[in-house]
LUMDOFI-34849 format. One record per residue: residue in one letter; x, y, z of N, C-alpha, C in turn. Coordinates in nm, 4 decimals. Example, Ala and Ser with C-alpha at 12.3 -4.5 7.8 and 13.67 -1.06 7.14 Angstrom:
2
   residuo       n_c1       n_c2       n_c3      ca_c1      ca_c2      ca_c3       c_c1       c_c2       c_c3
         A     1.3190    -0.5690     0.7800     1.2300    -0.4500     0.7800     1.3200    -0.3300     0.7800
         S     1.2850    -0.2250     0.7080     1.3670    -0.1060     0.7140     1.2900     0.0030     0.7870
This chain:
241
   residuo       n_c1       n_c2       n_c3      ca_c1      ca_c2      ca_c3       c_c1       c_c2       c_c3
         M     2.6618     5.0744     0.2122     2.6016     4.9602     0.2820     2.5846     4.9971     0.4270
         T     2.4631     4.9679     0.4822     2.4403     4.9937     0.6247     2.5046     4.8867     0.7213
         A     2.5186     4.9176     0.8361     2.5702     4.8229     0.9359     2.4834     4.6999     0.9636
         S     2.3569     4.7185     0.9178     2.2610     4.6041     0.9511     2.2545     4.5130     0.8360
         A     2.3277     4.5336     0.7298     2.3140     4.4459     0.6077     2.4610     4.4270     0.5608
         Q     2.4747     4.3110     0.4951     2.6065     4.2808     0.4367     2.5877     4.1936     0.3120
         L     2.6764     4.1951     0.2163     2.6703     4.1187     0.1048     2.6927     3.9729     0.1376
         P     2.6054     3.8786     0.1056     2.6506     3.7328     0.1201     2.7463     3.6937     0.0281
         L     2.8512     3.6243     0.0802     2.9590     3.5685     0.0055     2.9039     3.4658    -0.0948
         D     2.9348     3.4656    -0.2180     2.8888     3.3825    -0.3266     2.9768     3.2523    -0.3117
         L     2.9629     3.1752    -0.2065     3.0392     3.0537    -0.1889     2.9687     2.9344    -0.2466
         P     3.0355     2.8401    -0.3060     2.9565     2.7285    -0.3615     2.8970     2.6421    -0.2464
         H     2.7816     2.5950    -0.2685     2.7209     2.5060    -0.1712     2.6964     2.3816    -0.2342
         R     2.7406     2.2680    -0.1706     2.7318     2.1346    -0.2363     2.6187     2.0547    -0.1580
         P     2.5074     2.0415    -0.2228     2.4009     1.9663    -0.1540     2.4331     1.8214    -0.1431
         A     2.3723     1.7596    -0.0391     2.4049     1.6125    -0.0042     2.3263     1.5344    -0.0996
         L     2.3923     1.4625    -0.1806     2.3194     1.3844    -0.2802     2.3490     1.2378    -0.2785
         G     2.3984     1.1860    -0.1629     2.4254     1.0353    -0.1552     2.3105     0.9562    -0.1313
         R     2.3226     0.8317    -0.1288     2.2116     0.7373    -0.1080     2.1406     0.7595     0.0193
         G     2.2233     0.7784     0.1191     2.1753     0.8031     0.2477     2.0909     0.9367     0.2653
         D     2.1220     1.0263     0.1686     2.0492     1.1598     0.1745     1.9192     1.1551     0.1010
         F     1.8969     1.0549     0.0225     1.7738     1.0490    -0.0610     1.6552     1.0187     0.0315
         L     1.5504     1.0937     0.0382     1.4406     1.0622     0.1250     1.3373     0.9776     0.0608
         V     1.3169     0.8696     0.1188     1.2232     0.7756     0.0587     1.0877     0.7785     0.1062
         S     0.9919     0.7934     0.0257     0.8426     0.8013     0.0554     0.7608     0.7105    -0.0435
         S     0.6355     0.7169    -0.0290     0.5564     0.6300    -0.1190     0.5577     0.6709    -0.2552
         N     0.5948     0.7992    -0.2915     0.5975     0.8446    -0.4277     0.7309     0.7969    -0.5001
         N     0.8236     0.7442    -0.4274     0.9487     0.7187    -0.5003     1.0031     0.5888    -0.4493
         A     0.9395     0.5082    -0.3704     0.9919     0.3895    -0.3186     1.0247     0.2836    -0.4259
         L     0.9318     0.2689    -0.5328     0.9567     0.1783    -0.6341     1.0801     0.2183    -0.7128
         A     1.0959     0.3377    -0.7392     1.2148     0.3879    -0.8178     1.3377     0.3626    -0.7428
         V     1.3418     0.3891    -0.6054     1.4544     0.3494    -0.5358     1.4810     0.2097    -0.5301
         D     1.3880     0.1220    -0.5248     1.4065    -0.0192    -0.5305     1.4763    -0.0564    -0.6690
         W     1.4400     0.0026    -0.7658     1.5002    -0.0325    -0.8964     1.6513     0.0086    -0.8956
         I     1.6828     0.1255    -0.8401     1.8154     0.1699    -0.8417     1.8933     0.0779    -0.7485
         D     1.8465     0.0342    -0.6372     1.9140    -0.0603    -0.5497     1.9329    -0.1961    -0.6132
         R     1.8487    -0.2316    -0.7112     1.8662    -0.3686    -0.7818     1.9805    -0.3716    -0.8731
         W     2.0246    -0.2543    -0.9176     2.1372    -0.2503    -1.0126     2.2598    -0.3277    -0.9672
         P     2.3231    -0.4062    -1.0457     2.3088    -0.4229    -1.1934     2.2167    -0.5281    -1.2371
         D     2.1279    -0.5842    -1.1558     2.0291    -0.6785    -1.1924     1.9059    -0.6180    -1.2611
         W     1.9330    -0.5606    -1.3660     1.8243    -0.5010    -1.4502     1.7881    -0.5834    -1.5690
         P     1.6757    -0.6419    -1.5789     1.6382    -0.7177    -1.6988     1.6469    -0.6286    -1.8254
         G     1.7242    -0.6696    -1.9285     1.7335    -0.5910    -2.0447     1.8368    -0.4852    -2.0298
         G     1.8773    -0.4459    -1.9136     1.9818    -0.3525    -1.8961     1.9365    -0.2096    -1.9028
         V     1.8161    -0.1794    -1.9285     1.7595    -0.0436    -1.9414     1.6476    -0.0065    -1.8441
         V     1.6644     0.0978    -1.7699     1.5662     0.1567    -1.6859     1.5344     0.2913    -1.7328
         A     1.3998     0.3195    -1.7497     1.3510     0.4493    -1.7862     1.2904     0.5096    -1.6616
         L     1.3427     0.6164    -1.6053     1.2899     0.6725    -1.4834     1.2165     0.8078    -1.5250
         H     1.0857     0.8059    -1.4912     1.0098     0.9242    -1.5452     0.9228     0.9846    -1.4269
         G     0.8933     1.1082    -1.4428     0.8151     1.1816    -1.3390     0.8231     1.3308    -1.3600
         P     0.7290     1.4009    -1.2940     0.7186     1.5410    -1.3193     0.8483     1.6232    -1.2798
         A     0.8637     1.7368    -1.3251     0.9753     1.8224    -1.2900     0.9770     1.8460    -1.1371
         G     1.0873     1.8281    -1.0754     1.0964     1.8598    -0.9311     1.0620     1.7312    -0.8394
         A     1.0485     1.6238    -0.9071     1.0134     1.4983    -0.8279     1.1300     1.4316    -0.7687
         G     1.2527     1.4724    -0.8044     1.3763     1.4073    -0.7496     1.4469     1.3244    -0.8462
         K     1.4191     1.3238    -0.9848     1.4739     1.2303    -1.0691     1.6256     1.2559    -1.0853
         S     1.6705     1.3818    -1.0812     1.8183     1.4055    -1.0850     1.8931     1.3575    -0.9684
         H     1.8303     1.3812    -0.8476     1.8963     1.3399    -0.7276     1.9086     1.1823    -0.7340
         L     1.8001     1.1063    -0.7635     1.8056     0.9575    -0.7740     1.9044     0.9145    -0.8727
         A     1.9038     0.9824    -0.9849     1.9990     0.9432    -1.1019     2.1458     0.9687    -1.0524
         E     2.1626     1.0777    -0.9731     2.3027     1.0929    -0.9217     2.3359     0.9921    -0.8152
         V     2.2459     0.9393    -0.7436     2.2698     0.8271    -0.6529     2.3104     0.7127    -0.7321
         W     2.2474     0.6801    -0.8415     2.2813     0.5669    -0.9257     2.4203     0.5867    -0.9990
         R     2.4435     0.7047    -1.0436     2.5758     0.7358    -1.1067     2.6913     0.7175    -1.0135
         S     2.6721     0.7561    -0.8806     2.7742     0.7383    -0.7877     2.7957     0.5911    -0.7670
         L     2.6914     0.5185    -0.7638     2.6993     0.3735    -0.7406     2.7591     0.2959    -0.8568
         S     2.7256     0.3404    -0.9686     2.7639     0.2652    -1.0995     2.8888     0.3204    -1.1696
         G     2.9216     0.4436    -1.1360     3.0364     0.5116    -1.2039     2.9963     0.5455    -1.3486
         A     2.8629     0.5586    -1.3681     2.8101     0.5980    -1.5002     2.8546     0.7304    -1.5494
         R     2.8707     0.7449    -1.6849     2.8998     0.8682    -1.7472     2.7615     0.9356    -1.7705
         R     2.7575     1.0696    -1.7549     2.6254     1.1420    -1.7730     2.6249     1.2147    -1.8964
         L     2.5271     1.2053    -1.9714     2.4861     1.2766    -2.0979     2.3569     1.3397    -2.1021
         G     2.3472     1.4478    -2.1660     2.2061     1.5067    -2.1964     2.1584     1.4606    -2.3316
         A     2.0345     1.4793    -2.3569     1.9749     1.4296    -2.4809     2.0598     1.4910    -2.6066
         A     2.0814     1.6147    -2.5987     2.1486     1.6735    -2.7204     2.2925     1.6100    -2.7366
         E     2.3567     1.5671    -2.6328     2.4899     1.5146    -2.6436     2.4964     1.3747    -2.6980
         L     2.3730     1.3102    -2.6959     2.3702     1.1698    -2.7630     2.3910     1.1831    -2.9153
         V     2.3331     1.2909    -2.9746     2.3406     1.3120    -3.1188     2.4760     1.3446    -3.1519
         G     2.5277     1.2569    -3.2467     2.6635     1.2675    -3.2952     2.7689     1.1942    -3.2088
         A     2.7283     1.1424    -3.0964     2.8233     1.0666    -3.0181     2.8366     0.9269    -3.0736
         D     2.9533     0.8618    -3.0538     2.9713     0.7267    -3.1041     2.9194     0.6244    -3.0002
         P     2.8046     0.5588    -3.0272     2.7612     0.4599    -2.9302     2.8414     0.3497    -2.8822
         L     2.9400     0.3124    -2.9791     3.0411     0.2054    -2.9384     3.1390     0.2578    -2.8439
         D     3.1723     0.3866    -2.8547     3.2606     0.4539    -2.7635     3.2018     0.4661    -2.6226
         L     3.0723     0.5160    -2.6241     3.0010     0.5292    -2.5020     2.9854     0.4038    -2.4193
         T     2.9805     0.2893    -2.4857     2.9427     0.1655    -2.4204     3.0640     0.0703    -2.4118
         A     3.1792     0.1164    -2.4525     3.2971     0.0287    -2.4635     3.3311    -0.0347    -2.3230
         G     3.3452    -0.1578    -2.3199     3.3770    -0.2256    -2.2013     3.2637    -0.2522    -2.1119
         G     3.1412    -0.2250    -2.1627     3.0201    -0.2435    -2.0677     3.0051    -0.1189    -1.9771
         G     2.9954    -0.1428    -1.8443     2.9713    -0.0269    -1.7609     2.8390     0.0313    -1.7641
         A     2.8259     0.1642    -1.7417     2.6915     0.2268    -1.7213     2.6952     0.3586    -1.7811
         L     2.5753     0.4133    -1.8251     2.5500     0.5381    -1.8944     2.4244     0.5923    -1.8446
         L     2.4214     0.7247    -1.8026     2.3050     0.7918    -1.7653     2.2783     0.8970    -1.8780
         A     2.1518     0.8898    -1.9383     2.1087     0.9832    -2.0353     1.9917     1.0572    -1.9784
         E     2.0072     1.1831    -1.9477     1.8996     1.2594    -1.8828     1.8138     1.3481    -1.9786
         D     1.7029     1.3767    -1.9308     1.6155     1.4723    -1.9866     1.5828     1.4475    -2.1369
         L     1.5407     1.3184    -2.1571     1.5160     1.2839    -2.3005     1.3891     1.3455    -2.3470
         D     1.3061     1.4081    -2.2644     1.1950     1.4904    -2.3080     1.2371     1.6272    -2.3605
         R     1.3588     1.6652    -2.3241     1.4015     1.8018    -2.3791     1.4895     1.7691    -2.4949
         A     1.4247     1.7181    -2.6000     1.4906     1.6783    -2.7238     1.5464     1.8002    -2.7986
         P     1.6514     1.7813    -2.8694     1.7091     1.8840    -2.9593     1.6211     1.9050    -3.0733
         A     1.6415     2.0093    -3.1515     1.5571     2.0454    -3.2645     1.5357     1.9300    -3.3604
         D     1.6517     1.8471    -3.3826     1.6345     1.7374    -3.4701     1.5993     1.6060    -3.3939
         A     1.4654     1.5914    -3.3720     1.4156     1.4755    -3.2981     1.4540     1.3476    -3.3682
         E     1.4539     1.3464    -3.4965     1.4822     1.2274    -3.5714     1.6231     1.1760    -3.5429
         A     1.7175     1.2758    -3.5378     1.8523     1.2363    -3.5138     1.8691     1.1786    -3.3617
         L     1.7906     1.2384    -3.2748     1.7914     1.1783    -3.1370     1.7445     1.0416    -3.1356
         E     1.6284     1.0184    -3.2062     1.5790     0.8789    -3.2082     1.6746     0.7829    -3.2556
         R     1.7441     0.8109    -3.3726     1.8462     0.7277    -3.4328     1.9598     0.7033    -3.3293
         A     2.0044     0.8065    -3.2638     2.1193     0.8036    -3.1637     2.0762     0.7024    -3.0532
         L     1.9575     0.7259    -3.0109     1.9079     0.6454    -2.8937     1.8907     0.4937    -2.9266
         F     1.8482     0.4746    -3.0562     1.8356     0.3451    -3.1050     1.9733     0.2664    -3.1055
         H     2.0607     0.3358    -3.1640     2.1968     0.2719    -3.1728     2.2685     0.2622    -3.0444
         L     2.2409     0.3474    -2.9470     2.2984     0.3436    -2.8229     2.2423     0.2211    -2.7435
         V     2.1094     0.1976    -2.7502     2.0474     0.0828    -2.6854     2.1083    -0.0458    -2.7398
         N     2.1218    -0.0580    -2.8780     2.1817    -0.1715    -2.9359     2.3202    -0.1952    -2.8942
         A     2.4044    -0.0910    -2.8895     2.5403    -0.0975    -2.8516     2.5554    -0.1366    -2.7015
         A     2.4603    -0.0884    -2.6136     2.4703    -0.1097    -2.4665     2.4361    -0.2602    -2.4525
         R     2.3367    -0.3128    -2.5207     2.3012    -0.4530    -2.4992     2.4099    -0.5383    -2.5547
         S     2.4771    -0.5073    -2.6592     2.5796    -0.5861    -2.7148     2.7031    -0.5896    -2.6184
         A     2.7225    -0.4791    -2.5523     2.8422    -0.4531    -2.4566     2.8137    -0.5016    -2.3210
         G     2.6857    -0.5272    -2.2844     2.6455    -0.5586    -2.1520     2.6462    -0.4448    -2.0529
         A     2.6339    -0.3261    -2.1199     2.6266    -0.2089    -2.0443     2.4859    -0.1756    -1.9876
         S     2.4706    -0.0936    -1.8802     2.3466    -0.0550    -1.8242     2.3218     0.0822    -1.8607
         L     2.1912     0.1127    -1.8861     2.1528     0.2437    -1.9273     2.0354     0.2901    -1.8283
         L     2.0507     0.4073    -1.7754     1.9419     0.4762    -1.7024     1.9069     0.5995    -1.7804
         L     1.7748     0.6070    -1.8163     1.7239     0.7148    -1.9068     1.6210     0.7906    -1.8125
         T     1.6231     0.9268    -1.8189     1.5297     0.9965    -1.7371     1.4485     1.0959    -1.8382
         A     1.3288     1.1091    -1.8070     1.2344     1.1953    -1.8848     1.1126     1.2204    -1.7969
         R     1.0395     1.3227    -1.8359     0.9174     1.3648    -1.7613     0.7994     1.2633    -1.7917
         E     0.7915     1.2248    -1.9075     0.6824     1.1328    -1.9532     0.7428     0.9852    -1.9663
         P     0.6544     0.8840    -1.9454     0.6975     0.7484    -1.9661     0.7341     0.7200    -2.1068
         P     0.8130     0.6278    -2.1345     0.8640     0.5975    -2.2710     0.7488     0.5792    -2.3680
         A     0.6364     0.5263    -2.3311     0.5307     0.5013    -2.4258     0.4672     0.6304    -2.4825
         R     0.5019     0.7432    -2.3991     0.4408     0.8733    -2.4434     0.5536     0.9580    -2.5096
         W     0.6703     0.9109    -2.5502     0.7715     0.9900    -2.6059     0.7465     1.0209    -2.7467
         G     0.6399     0.9591    -2.8054     0.6046     0.9967    -2.9477     0.7019     0.9525    -3.0474
         V     0.7690     0.8408    -3.0317     0.8709     0.7932    -3.1212     0.8213     0.7667    -3.2602
         A     0.8853     0.8058    -3.3582     0.8496     0.7844    -3.5021     0.9270     0.6718    -3.5575
         L     1.0446     0.6415    -3.5044     1.1240     0.5316    -3.5659     1.0741     0.4023    -3.5125
         P     1.0267     0.3133    -3.6123     0.9633     0.1915    -3.5639     1.0589     0.1001    -3.4898
         D     1.1835     0.0946    -3.5253     1.2873     0.0024    -3.4626     1.3073     0.0516    -3.3180
         L     1.3170     0.1932    -3.2946     1.3202     0.2308    -3.1634     1.2031     0.2102    -3.0768
         A     1.0896     0.2273    -3.1380     0.9639     0.1993    -3.0687     0.9611     0.0489    -3.0123
         S     1.0102    -0.0368    -3.0920     1.0127    -0.1846    -3.0488     1.1110    -0.1993    -2.9336
         R     1.2174    -0.1176    -2.9346     1.3176    -0.1342    -2.8260     1.2519    -0.0730    -2.6931
         I     1.1849     0.0409    -2.7160     1.1341     0.1129    -2.6000     1.0226     0.0244    -2.5243
         A     0.9599    -0.0568    -2.6047     0.8587    -0.1431    -2.5430     0.9197    -0.2406    -2.4536
         T     1.0470    -0.2668    -2.4500     1.1171    -0.3588    -2.3618     1.1805    -0.2885    -2.2429
         F     1.1789    -0.1596    -2.2383     1.2399    -0.0850    -2.1307     1.1620    -0.1059    -1.9961
         Q     1.2266    -0.1129    -1.8813     1.1654    -0.1146    -1.7646     1.1364     0.0314    -1.7231
         A     1.0043     0.0718    -1.7411     0.9669     0.2076    -1.7010     0.9344     0.2145    -1.5546
         V     0.9907     0.3117    -1.4890     0.9627     0.3229    -1.3445     0.9206     0.4737    -1.3179
         A     0.8153     0.4894    -1.2486     0.7612     0.6183    -1.2223     0.8095     0.6731    -1.0871
         I     0.8342     0.7963    -1.0776     0.8623     0.8737    -0.9519     0.7606     0.9903    -0.9433
         G     0.6863     0.9877    -0.8391     0.5869     1.1025    -0.8238     0.6224     1.2196    -0.7649
         A     0.5325     1.3178    -0.7602     0.5629     1.4458    -0.6955     0.5592     1.4207    -0.5505
         P     0.6427     1.4941    -0.4724     0.6515     1.4679    -0.3314     0.5241     1.5007    -0.2627
         D     0.4838     1.4144    -0.1636     0.3760     1.4441    -0.0777     0.4161     1.5316     0.0364
         D     0.3157     1.5537     0.1331     0.3454     1.6495     0.2439     0.4537     1.6052     0.3363
         S     0.4486     1.4671     0.3618     0.5529     1.4172     0.4600     0.6878     1.4261     0.3935
         L     0.7026     1.3969     0.2717     0.8307     1.4032     0.2013     0.8742     1.5472     0.1880
         M     0.7846     1.6326     0.1621     0.8313     1.7800     0.1490     0.8737     1.8353     0.2781
         E     0.8090     1.7984     0.3854     0.8440     1.8382     0.5212     0.9954     1.7902     0.5558
         A     1.0166     1.6627     0.5341     1.1448     1.6042     0.5525     1.2500     1.6794     0.4698
         L     1.2133     1.6995     0.3386     1.3068     1.7690     0.2447     1.3416     1.9041     0.2939
         I     1.2502     1.9888     0.3250     1.2774     2.1246     0.3818     1.3778     2.1181     0.5011
         V     1.3398     2.0312     0.5964     1.4332     2.0185     0.7090     1.5782     1.9678     0.6630
         K     1.5812     1.8767     0.5729     1.7054     1.8353     0.5273     1.7891     1.9460     0.4489
         L     1.7259     2.0231     0.3715     1.7888     2.1250     0.2958     1.8413     2.2413     0.3891
         F     1.7652     2.2723     0.4977     1.8169     2.3718     0.5951     1.9370     2.3055     0.6702
         H     1.9313     2.1737     0.7041     2.0344     2.1062     0.7800     2.1635     2.1022     0.6819
         D     2.1378     2.0836     0.5489     2.2611     2.0828     0.4646     2.3360     2.2196     0.4734
         R     2.2660     2.3165     0.4954     2.3272     2.4534     0.5144     2.3556     2.4874     0.6555
         Q     2.3429     2.4037     0.7477     2.3776     2.4182     0.8763     2.2946     2.5283     0.9406
         L     2.1691     2.5324     0.8986     2.0645     2.6203     0.9541     1.9710     2.5432     1.0355
         R     1.9518     2.6002     1.1641     1.8440     2.5335     1.2579     1.7129     2.6211     1.2440
         V     1.6113     2.5557     1.2049     1.4833     2.6324     1.2034     1.3774     2.5628     1.2877
         G     1.2786     2.6378     1.3394     1.1793     2.5902     1.4264     1.0709     2.5209     1.3382
         P     0.9810     2.4389     1.3931     0.8752     2.3753     1.3266     0.7818     2.4734     1.2716
         E     0.7647     2.5922     1.3310     0.6752     2.6851     1.2725     0.7170     2.7412     1.1384
         V     0.8538     2.7491     1.1134     0.8986     2.7885     0.9815     0.8726     2.6784     0.8794
         V     0.9069     2.5648     0.9236     0.8712     2.4409     0.8323     0.7311     2.4301     0.7935
         G     0.6434     2.4472     0.8884     0.5031     2.4381     0.8710     0.4551     2.5552     0.7740
         Y     0.5064     2.6776     0.8057     0.4621     2.7865     0.7226     0.4981     2.7607     0.5703
         L     0.6179     2.7131     0.5471     0.6683     2.6911     0.4118     0.5868     2.5786     0.3464
         L     0.5648     2.4768     0.4230     0.4975     2.3605     0.3754     0.3595     2.3845     0.3171
         T     0.2853     2.4725     0.3781     0.1533     2.4982     0.3315     0.1396     2.6122     0.2316
         R     0.2575     2.6732     0.2003     0.2460     2.7846     0.1054     0.3376     2.7777    -0.0179
         M     0.4207     2.6777    -0.0218     0.5076     2.6762    -0.1395     0.4821     2.5533    -0.2395
         E     0.5304     2.5715    -0.3554     0.5079     2.4676    -0.4624     0.5643     2.3346    -0.4195
         R     0.4944     2.2257    -0.4550     0.5328     2.0883    -0.4096     0.6407     2.0357    -0.5070
         S     0.7628     2.0792    -0.4963     0.8677     2.0230    -0.5794     0.9913     2.0400    -0.5184
         F     1.0997     1.9578    -0.5496     1.2353     1.9609    -0.4972     1.2957     2.0921    -0.5488
         A     1.2724     2.1285    -0.6709     1.3384     2.2589    -0.7151     1.2946     2.3716    -0.6440
         A     1.1576     2.3869    -0.6119     1.1029     2.4974    -0.5375     1.1639     2.4971    -0.3991
         A     1.1629     2.3865    -0.3333     1.2233     2.3737    -0.1975     1.3644     2.4262    -0.1911
         L     1.4471     2.3813    -0.2971     1.5879     2.4315    -0.2943     1.5948     2.5656    -0.3313
         A     1.5116     2.6342    -0.4105     1.5199     2.7679    -0.4301     1.4776     2.8523    -0.3046
         V     1.3769     2.8095    -0.2399     1.3327     2.8800    -0.1199     1.4337     2.8777    -0.0031
         V     1.4847     2.7632     0.0232     1.5829     2.7536     0.1275     1.7109     2.8271     0.0889
         E     1.7588     2.8199    -0.0291     1.8656     2.8938    -0.0687     1.8446     3.0458    -0.0543
         T     1.7380     3.0956    -0.0896     1.7093     3.2375    -0.0792     1.7001     3.2846     0.0672
         I     1.6319     3.2029     0.1401     1.6178     3.2310     0.2920     1.7625     3.2335     0.3575
         D     1.8466     3.1368     0.3171     1.9833     3.1422     0.3692     2.0572     3.2721     0.3241
         Q     2.0512     3.3040     0.2150     2.1124     3.4311     0.1576     2.0501     3.5472     0.2232
         Q     1.9204     3.5610     0.2344     1.8553     3.6736     0.3030     1.8982     3.6844     0.4520
         S     1.8992     3.5714     0.5219     1.9355     3.5609     0.6576     2.0729     3.6166     0.6785
         L     2.1651     3.5748     0.5890     2.3040     3.6286     0.6054     2.3079     3.7796     0.5689
         A     2.2489     3.8172     0.4596     2.2657     3.9523     0.4083     2.2013     4.0497     0.5157
         E     2.0827     4.0152     0.5852     2.0287     4.1044     0.6690     2.0585     4.0831     0.8172
         R     2.1462     3.9751     0.8414     2.1786     3.9324     0.9729     2.0527     3.9016     1.0644
         R     1.9708     3.8237     1.0040     1.8420     3.7895     1.0723     1.8350     3.6404     1.0918
         Q     1.7659     3.6013     1.2011     1.7446     3.4559     1.2318     1.6415     3.4182     1.1280
         V     1.6390     3.2765     1.0921     1.5409     3.2262     1.0075     1.4123     3.2201     1.0761
         S     1.3009     3.2854     1.0416     1.1877     3.2982     1.1142     1.0634     3.3074     1.0080
         V     0.9455     3.2971     1.0613     0.8230     3.3003     0.9711     0.8293     3.4364     0.8988
         P     0.8466     3.5502     0.9635     0.8512     3.6758     0.8818     0.9523     3.6768     0.7748
         L     1.0660     3.6210     0.7914     1.1683     3.6071     0.6822     1.1215     3.5107     0.5813
         A     1.0661     3.4031     0.6188     1.0111     3.3023     0.5175     0.9029     3.3732     0.4420
         R     0.8164     3.4514     0.4982     0.7019     3.5220     0.4295     0.7645     3.6192     0.3290
         Q     0.8675     3.6908     0.3676     0.9358     3.7789     0.2789     0.9971     3.7197     0.1585
         V     1.0588     3.6030     0.1771     1.1194     3.5239     0.0702     1.0196     3.4744    -0.0274
         L     0.9133     3.4087     0.0215     0.8049     3.3622    -0.0599     0.7532     3.4684    -0.1493
         A     0.7231     3.5812    -0.0916     0.6635     3.6978    -0.1674     0.7632     3.7427    -0.2777
         S     0.8926     3.7428    -0.2346     0.9898     3.7912    -0.3437     0.9972     3.6835    -0.4584
         L     0.9937     3.5580    -0.4286     1.0150     3.4567    -0.5281     0.8849     3.4485    -0.6109
         D     0.7665     3.4939    -0.5549     0.6520     3.4893    -0.6298     0.6094     3.6127    -0.6877
         G     0.6885     3.7157    -0.6772     0.6577     3.8511    -0.7428     0.5671     3.9269    -0.6460
         G     0.5516     3.8754    -0.5299     0.4663     3.9529    -0.4275     0.3235     3.9387    -0.4435
         E     0.2880     3.8391    -0.5424     0.1420     3.8283    -0.5655     0.0950     3.6942    -0.4871
         P    -0.0059     3.7130    -0.3937    -0.0654     3.5944    -0.3204    -0.1456     3.5072    -0.4219
         H    -0.1453     3.3742    -0.3869    -0.2222     3.2819    -0.4689    -0.3185     3.2222    -0.3667
         A    -0.4349     3.1796    -0.4245    -0.5358     3.1081    -0.3440    -0.5313     2.9594    -0.3755
         T    -0.4640     2.9206    -0.4676    -0.4657     2.7779    -0.5159    -0.3619     2.7012    -0.4350
         C    -0.4007     2.5787    -0.4007    -0.3108     2.4919    -0.3219    -0.1848     2.4582    -0.4003
         G    -0.0716     2.4578    -0.3399     0.0549     2.4148    -0.4003     0.1296     2.5336    -0.4564
         Q     0.0799     2.6529    -0.4516     0.1464     2.7723    -0.4989     0.1899     2.8587    -0.3727
         Y     0.2861     2.9456    -0.4026     0.3205     3.0351    -0.2915     0.1965     3.1226    -0.2699
         K     0.1547     3.1369    -0.1384     0.0402     3.2109    -0.1059     0.0598     3.2669     0.0340
         E    -0.0029     3.3828     0.0653     0.0062     3.4458     0.1909    -0.1088     3.3990     0.2857
């Protein structure tokens, strides 16, 4: 190893996921409003939907912290006891319902019984997926009738103003100070998603430490090229040179 480079320590980094850390913009204001309304949810079920990287997981974590909800993935619902999950009321978060297990029929039955048990127990359910409930392609008629009563709330892909604030926040979370030229460079060249912003900032942090370099436009250029395989793109919203 040369004196100019060092191995970055693989230390855990805890992103700030509190309510005050969630950046509100026109793309997510309605979704934030519904989270803030809890537990005053008509029917007790809110289905939060939007594209990958829109911030569903962050907002769901805000709600989970507020409500004390238990978190489950779609596959975990199959075989779980809905009465046990909803015992005593409370709250439950079921994420990524669009990423169904191989047995979609079993998931539909599990979700149907979970909704019934939650309503009987007075529990709250927050469901997340990429598509709105009406597009889940449910085959079970009884579940389809329940889904029609869900409060569906969309969260959109982040716009430029939100992406700019997000990039600044992610650097701040890592105690990195960057100039506006770095933020502007990234904003016009990276994918518009929370996941992409997190990956870019994390890699810049690691490269800055490993190479003992300040965070700069050349470093940002290097990282974008490495994450994109070094191939420039001409289309908006993709990594490009």
